[in-house]
C-alpha positions in Angstrom: 5.2 107.0 91.4 6.5 103.6 90.2 4.1 103.6 87.2 5.0 107.3 86.4 8.7 106.6 86.3 8.1 103.7 83.9 6.0 105.9 81.6 8.5 108.5 81.6 11.2 106.1 80.7 9.2 104.6 77.9 8.5 108.1 76.4 12.2 108.8 75.9 13.1 108.3 72.2 16.8 107.4 73.0 15.9 105.0 75.8 17.1 101.4 75.7 14.8 98.6 77.0 14.7 99.1 80.9 13.3 96.7 83.4 11.3 97.8 86.4 14.1 96.8 88.8 16.4 99.1 86.9 13.9 102.0 87.2 13.6 101.6 90.9 17.4 101.3 91.2 17.6 104.8 89.6 15.1 106.2 92.1 16.9 104.7 95.2 20.3 106.1 96.1 21.9 105.6 99.4 22.7 108.7 101.5 26.3 107.8 102.0 29.1 106.9 99.5 28.7 103.4 98.3 32.3 102.5 98.8 32.0 103.4 102.5 29.0 101.1 102.7 31.0 98.4 101.0 33.7 98.7 103.6 31.1 98.3 106.4 29.3 95.4 104.8 32.5 93.4 104.0 34.0 93.5 107.4 31.5 91.0 108.9 31.6 88.8 105.7 35.4 88.4 106.1 34.9 87.5 109.8 32.2 85.0 109.0 33.9 83.3 106.0 37.2 83.0 107.9 35.4 81.3 110.8 34.3 78.5 108.5 38.0 77.4 108.0 40.0 79.1 110.7 39.3 76.5 113.4 40.0 73.4 111.2 43.7 73.4 112.0 43.1 74.0 115.7 41.0 70.8 116.1 43.8 68.7 117.7 44.6 71.6 120.2 40.8 71.9 121.0 40.5 68.2 121.6 43.6 68.1 123.9 42.6 71.2 125.8 39.0 70.1 126.5 39.7 66.4 127.1 37.9 65.2 123.9 38.8 62.9 121.1 39.7 64.3 117.6 36.5 62.7 116.3 34.4 64.5 118.9 36.2 67.7 118.2 35.2 67.6 114.5 31.7 68.6 115.7 33.1 72.0 116.3 33.1 72.4 112.5 30.0 70.4 111.8 27.7 72.1 114.4 28.7 75.5 112.9 28.0 74.4 109.3 24.6 72.9 110.2 23.5 76.1 111.9 24.9 78.2 109.0 23.1 76.1 106.4 19.7 76.6 108.2 19.8 80.4 108.4 21.3 81.1 104.9 18.1 80.5 102.9 15.8 82.3 105.4 17.8 85.6 105.9 15.7 87.5 103.3 12.5 86.4 105.0 13.7 87.5 108.5 15.0 90.7 107.0 11.6 91.5 105.6 10.1 91.2 109.1 12.5 93.2 111.1 14.4 95.2 108.4 17.6 94.1 106.6 19.9 96.5 108.5 18.4 95.6 111.9 18.7 91.9 111.0 22.3 92.3 109.8 23.3 94.1 113.0 21.6 91.5 115.1 23.5 88.8 113.3 26.8 90.6 113.8 26.0 91.0 117.5 25.1 87.3 117.9 28.2 86.3 116.0 30.5 88.5 118.1 29.0 87.5 121.5 29.0 83.8 120.6 32.6 84.2 119.5 33.4 85.5 122.9 31.8 82.5 124.6 33.4 80.1 122.3 36.8 81.4 123.2 36.0 81.2 127.0 34.2 77.7 126.8 35.5 75.4 129.6 34.1 72.1 128.0 33.3 70.7 124.7 29.5 70.6 125.1 29.5 74.3 125.9 31.9 75.0 122.9 29.5 73.1 120.6 26.4 75.0 121.9 28.0 78.4 121.3 29.3 77.2 117.9 25.7 76.5 117.0 24.7 80.0 118.1 27.6 81.4 116.2 26.5 79.6 113.0 23.0 81.0 113.4 24.4 84.5 113.5 26.9 83.9 110.8 24.3 82.4 108.4 22.6 85.8 108.0 25.8 87.8 107.4 26.8 86.7 103.9 23.5 87.1 102.0 22.7 90.3 103.9 26.2 91.8 103.2 25.9 90.9 99.5 22.4 92.4 99.1 23.4 95.5 101.0 26.3 96.0 98.5 24.1 95.3 95.4 21.5 97.8 96.5 24.1 100.5 97.5 25.5 100.6 93.9 23.6 101.4 90.7 23.0 98.4 88.4 25.8 99.3 86.0 28.2 99.1 89.0 27.0 95.8 90.3 30.1 94.1 89.0 32.1 96.3 91.3 29.9 95.7 94.2 30.2 91.9 93.8 34.0 92.2 93.3 34.2 93.8 96.8 32.2 91.0 98.2 34.0 88.4 96.2 37.4 89.4 97.5 36.2 88.6 101.0 34.2 85.5 100.1 36.9 83.8 97.9 40.1 85.0 99.7 39.0 84.3 103.3 38.8 80.5 103.0 42.4 80.5 101.6 43.8 82.7 104.4 41.7 81.0 107.2 43.9 77.8 107.6 47.1 79.8 107.6 45.8 82.4 110.1 44.3 79.6 112.2 47.6 77.7 112.3 49.6 80.8 113.2 47.2 81.9 115.9 47.1 78.4 117.4 50.9 77.9 117.3 51.7 81.5 118.6 49.0 82.0 121.1 46.0 79.7 121.8 43.2 78.1 119.8 40.9 80.3 121.9 42.1 83.4 119.9 40.7 81.8 116.7 37.3 82.9 118.2 38.3 85.9 120.3 39.8 87.7 117.3 36.2 88.3 115.9 35.2 90.5 118.8 36.9 93.8 117.7 35.9 93.2 114.1 32.3 92.7 115.1 32.4 95.9 117.2 33.8 98.0 114.3 31.3 96.4 111.9 28.3 97.3 114.2 29.5 101.0 114.4 30.0 101.4 110.7 26.7 99.6 109.8 24.8 101.8 112.2 26.3 104.9 110.8 26.3 104.2 107.0 23.7 101.4 106.1 20.0 102.0 105.5 17.2 99.9 104.1 15.9 100.6 100.6 12.2 101.5 100.1 11.1 98.0 99.1 12.4 96.6 102.4 10.9 99.4 104.4 7.6 98.8 102.8 7.7 95.1 103.7 8.6 95.9 107.3 5.7 98.4 107.6 3.3 95.8 106.3 4.6 93.3 108.9 4.0 95.8 111.6 0.5 96.4 110.4 -0.3 92.8 110.8 -0.3 91.9 107.1 2.6 89.4 107.7 2.1 86.0 109.0 5.2 84.2 110.3 5.6 80.9 108.6 6.6 78.5 111.4 6.0 75.5 109.3 8.4 76.8 106.7 11.1 77.4 109.4 10.9 73.8 110.6 11.0 72.4 107.1 14.0 74.6 106.2 15.9 73.6 109.4 15.3 69.8 109.0 16.1 69.9 105.2 19.4 71.8 105.3 20.4 70.8 108.8 20.1 67.1 108.1 21.7 67.4 104.6 24.8 69.2 106.1 25.2 66.5 108.7 25.0 63.8 106.0 27.6 65.6 103.8 30.0 66.3 106.7 29.8 62.9 108.4 28.9 60.6 105.4 32.5 59.3 104.7 33.4 59.0 108.3 30.4 56.8 109.0 30.7 54.8 105.7 27.6 56.6 104.1 24.5 54.5 103.8 25.9 51.5 105.7 25.4 53.7 108.7 21.8 53.9 110.3 22.6 57.4 111.4 23.5 58.6 107.9 20.5 56.8 106.3 18.1 58.2 108.8 19.3 61.8 108.2 19.2 61.3 104.5 15.6 60.2 104.5 14.6 63.1 106.7 16.4 65.5 104.5 14.8 64.1 101.3 11.2 63.9 102.8 11.4 67.4 104.3 12.8 68.8 101.1 9.9 67.6 99.1 7.5 68.9 101.7 9.4 72.3 101.7 8.9 72.8 98.0 5.3 71.9 98.2 4.6 74.2 101.2 6.5 77.2 99.7 4.5 76.8 96.4 1.3 76.7 98.5 2.4 79.9 100.4 2.9 81.6 97.1 -0.4 80.5 95.8 -2.1 81.9 99.0 -0.1 85.1 98.3 1.8 84.9 101.6 5.4 85.8 101.9 7.4 82.5 101.4 10.5 81.8 103.3 12.1 80.6 100.1 10.8 82.7 97.2 10.8 80.1 94.5 9.5 82.6 92.0 13.1 83.7 91.3 13.7 80.4 89.7 11.3 81.4 86.9 14.2 83.6 85.6 16.5 81.7 83.3 19.6 83.6 84.2 19.1 83.0 87.8 18.5 79.2 87.4 21.7 78.9 85.3 23.7 81.2 87.7 22.4 79.1 90.7 23.5 75.7 89.1 26.9 77.1 88.1 27.5 78.7 91.5 26.9 75.2 93.0 29.5 73.7 90.6 31.9 76.5 91.3 31.5 76.1 95.1 32.0 72.3 94.6 35.3 72.8 92.7 36.7 75.6 94.8 36.2 73.9 98.2 37.5 70.5 96.9 40.6 72.2 95.6 41.0 74.3 98.7 41.1 71.0 100.8 43.0 69.0 98.2 46.2 70.9 97.8 46.9 71.6 101.5 46.2 68.0 102.5 48.4 66.6 99.7 51.3 69.0 100.7 51.0 68.1 104.5 50.3 64.3 104.2 52.5 63.3 101.3 55.2 66.0 101.2 55.7 66.9 104.8 54.7 70.5 104.7 53.6 72.2 107.9 50.2 73.8 108.0 51.7 77.2 107.8 53.9 76.4 104.8 50.9 74.8 103.0 48.9 77.9 103.7 51.6 80.2 102.3 51.6 78.1 99.1 47.8 78.6 98.9 48.0 82.3 99.5 49.0 82.8 95.9 45.4 82.3 95.1 44.5 85.2 97.3 46.9 87.4 95.3 45.3 86.4 92.1 41.9 87.2 93.5 43.0 90.6 94.5 44.3 91.2 91.0 41.4 89.7 89.0 38.3 90.8 91.0 38.6 94.6 89.9 39.4 93.5 86.3 36.4 91.1 86.1 34.2 93.9 87.6 35.4 96.2 84.8 34.8 93.6 82.0 31.2 92.8 83.2 30.4 96.5 82.5 32.1 96.5 79.1 31.4 93.2 77.3 28.9 90.4 77.3 29.4 88.7 80.6 28.9 85.3 79.1 32.2 85.6 77.4 33.8 86.5 80.8 32.3 83.4 82.4 33.4 81.1 79.5 36.9 82.6 79.6 37.0 81.8 83.4 35.8 78.3 82.9 38.4 77.6 80.3 41.1 79.0 82.5 39.9 76.7 85.3 40.0 73.6 83.0 43.5 74.6 81.9 44.7 75.0 85.5 43.2 71.7 86.6 44.6 70.0 83.5 48.0 71.4 84.5 47.4 70.0 88.0 47.4 66.4 86.6 51.1 66.7 86.4 51.4 66.8 90.2 54.2 64.8 91.6 56.0 64.4 95.0 59.1 66.2 93.8 57.3 69.4 92.8 58.7 72.6 94.3 57.0 75.2 96.6 57.0 77.8 93.7 55.3 75.2 91.4 52.4 74.7 93.8 51.9 78.4 94.3 51.8 79.0 90.6 49.2 76.2 90.2 47.1 77.9 92.8 47.6 81.3 91.2 46.4 79.9 87.7 43.4 78.4 89.4 42.3 81.6 91.1 42.7 83.5 87.9 39.7 81.6 86.6 37.7 81.7 89.8 37.4 85.4 90.2 35.8 86.4 86.9 33.3 83.5 87.2 32.3 84.5 90.7 31.7 88.1 89.9 29.8 87.6 86.7 27.6 84.8 87.9 26.4 87.0 90.9 25.8 89.9 88.6 23.9 87.7 86.1 21.7 86.3 88.9 20.1 89.8 89.4 19.3 90.4 85.7 15.5 90.6 85.2 14.6 89.9 88.8 12.2 92.5 90.2 13.3 95.2 92.7 13.2 94.1 96.3 14.4 90.5 95.8 18.2 91.2 96.2 18.1 89.6 99.6 16.4 86.4 98.3 18.9 86.3 95.4 21.9 86.8 97.7 20.6 84.1 100.1 20.1 81.5 97.5 23.3 82.2 95.7 25.2 81.8 99.0 23.3 78.6 99.7 24.3 77.2 96.3 28.0 78.1 97.0 28.0 76.6 100.5 26.1 73.4 99.5 28.4 73.0 96.5 31.3 73.4 98.9 30.0 70.8 101.3 29.3 68.4 98.4 32.8 69.0 97.0 34.5 68.5 100.3 32.5 65.3 100.9 33.2 64.1 97.3 36.9 64.7 97.9 37.0 62.8 101.2 35.1 59.8 99.8 37.0 59.6 96.5 40.3 59.9 98.2 39.5 57.0 100.6 38.0 54.7 98.0 40.5 55.3 95.2 43.5 55.0 97.6 42.5 51.4 98.4 41.9 50.6 94.7 45.3 51.9 93.6 47.0 50.4 96.5 45.7 47.0 95.7 46.8 47.5 92.1 50.2 48.5 93.0 50.7 45.7 95.6 50.0 43.2 92.8 53.1 44.4 90.9 55.3 44.2 94.1 56.4 40.6 94.6 59.5 38.6 95.3 61.5 37.7 92.3 60.6 40.8 90.2 63.8 42.7 89.2 62.5 46.2 90.0 61.3 45.0 93.4 64.5 43.3 94.2 66.6 46.3 93.3 64.6 48.7 95.3 64.3 46.3 98.3 68.1 45.8 98.3 68.7 49.6 98.0 66.4 50.3 101.0 67.9 47.5 103.1 71.4 48.7 102.4 70.5 52.3 103.4 68.8 51.2 106.5 71.6 48.8 107.6 74.0 51.8 108.0 71.9 52.9 111.0 70.5 49.5 112.2 72.0 47.1 114.6 71.2 44.0 112.5 70.4 43.1 108.9 67.0 41.7 110.0 66.1 45.1 111.5 67.2 46.7 108.3 65.1 44.4 106.2 62.0 45.1 108.3 62.7 48.9 108.0 63.0 48.5 104.2 59.7 46.7 104.0 58.0 49.4 106.1 59.6 52.1 103.9 58.5 50.2 100.7 54.9 50.1 102.0 55.1 53.9 102.8 56.2 54.5 99.1 53.3 52.3 97.8 50.8 54.2 100.0 52.1 57.6 98.9 51.9 56.6 95.2 48.4 55.3 95.6 47.3 58.4 97.4 48.8 60.6 94.7 47.1 58.6 92.0 43.8 59.2 93.9 44.4 63.0 94.0 44.9 62.9 90.2 41.7 61.0 89.9 39.8 63.7 91.7 41.4 66.5 89.6 40.3 64.6 86.5 36.8 64.3 87.9 36.7 68.1 88.6 37.8 68.8 85.0 34.8 66.8 83.8 32.4 68.7 86.1 33.6 72.1 85.1 33.6 71.3 81.4 30.0 70.2 81.7 29.0 73.6 83.0 30.1 75.4 80.0 26.9 74.7 78.0 24.8 76.3 80.8 26.4 79.6 80.0 25.0 79.4 76.5 21.5 79.1 77.9 21.8 82.4 79.7 20.1 85.5 78.3 22.3 88.3 77.0 22.4 91.1 79.6 20.6 94.4 78.8 22.7 96.8 76.7 22.3 99.5 79.2 24.1 97.4 81.7 26.9 96.5 79.4 27.5 100.0 78.3 27.7 101.4 81.8 31.0 103.1 82.2 32.6 102.7 85.5 
């Protein structure tokens, strides 16, 4: 039937050039309305992405409640990210064994149950164990949800499908810290996990009712049942060691001073060696015509390669900025976690506005122009951020975040749409898994880059500023005398006032050094985003049939 359909398409005189995956997309139509399927598939994505950030602000409360140090409590985040990184790239493989719908529902069930046990955990070791289980379940949700959405909509509406997914994927990390802070302050840190349970139940019910597997996945499952599918345990081990060790290195590198630590060095070597082994093993599996865990054949498509690289850069920038602004507001300007989250929420508003517009534009014009416009908007917003100062208003910060998200939305939608162009039908789960892996790894690298650069550059700037603060200098004397006079009003003696003035002077120097470090990070992000613009020019122009599809 596949060949007959292609022959019929080619015999039409008015037909534009059509790829095989487009033809199969025309054949397969879900039984239910795609928008209902979108709601069902997006619920678990919101739940999972929220959980990557919602617990961050609750760490001090978790440490105090369970009798652990804050350093030990950070493993609540690390353990989740490690397990998440392991499952992300292998979700398509597991889905081809048991079926994507069944795999997705199992992941939702695991995530919901582990969330319950995380909320009830009486000790830190048990909490970490259930966070690992939660990460394993959560790792399969994002790519499965995205591929379900893509297969539910015809190709000319892929922009709309990705926009629905993007609203959840981009907005949830912004809302997470604010929601987590409010839940922790108003109730208990345990409700950061327990809140997932009703969402998981609703998601399971809707998925069971609305979602179905497309023909290509059903065929793969049937082959697996007949014994034509050999489970690749070696590939599983290599994936787990590669991405698990890499996530530990990125998350704990700055804390342990990178390669001066034997722990970080060992994990880095393991990650590098197993990564090389993984590539070789997967190529061998492809050569033997076995189903690889990571289908590297998709990298033969130029558009996917460029989209993968740019998604890594986008995740790098997005997560670095998501950490940068709230931390600056809280550590240097005295904002509470809730107030900092409210300033960041302007980005969520911009996402809600721009995602549908971006989805519409992808179907009307060359998507490369949309990506370039988004990148230029990002560069402009980051350049505008170089004017940050410690006297800026709340509205100024919210506007900066709004401008930034205006650029993020069109890039995110268009890159995910471009990643599927030219790739054969049945690979949507592989594409979704690898694109989410690129975003998450980019985010981990961006967060690690931010932490390292902030610590190192703060020391450099502080040393430079201290050199210009010495007795006898007129600016120093004026500021010192002014601070001493202010303190003397509330101090019992002038000596105490002088000590207080020195402490206050050091605090000012420290704040200015930190602010200069933040500006260095922003300038670095501008360079990184600017360097990705040439990658857009290497992308192939999308098929005319896709561009002309009216929504």
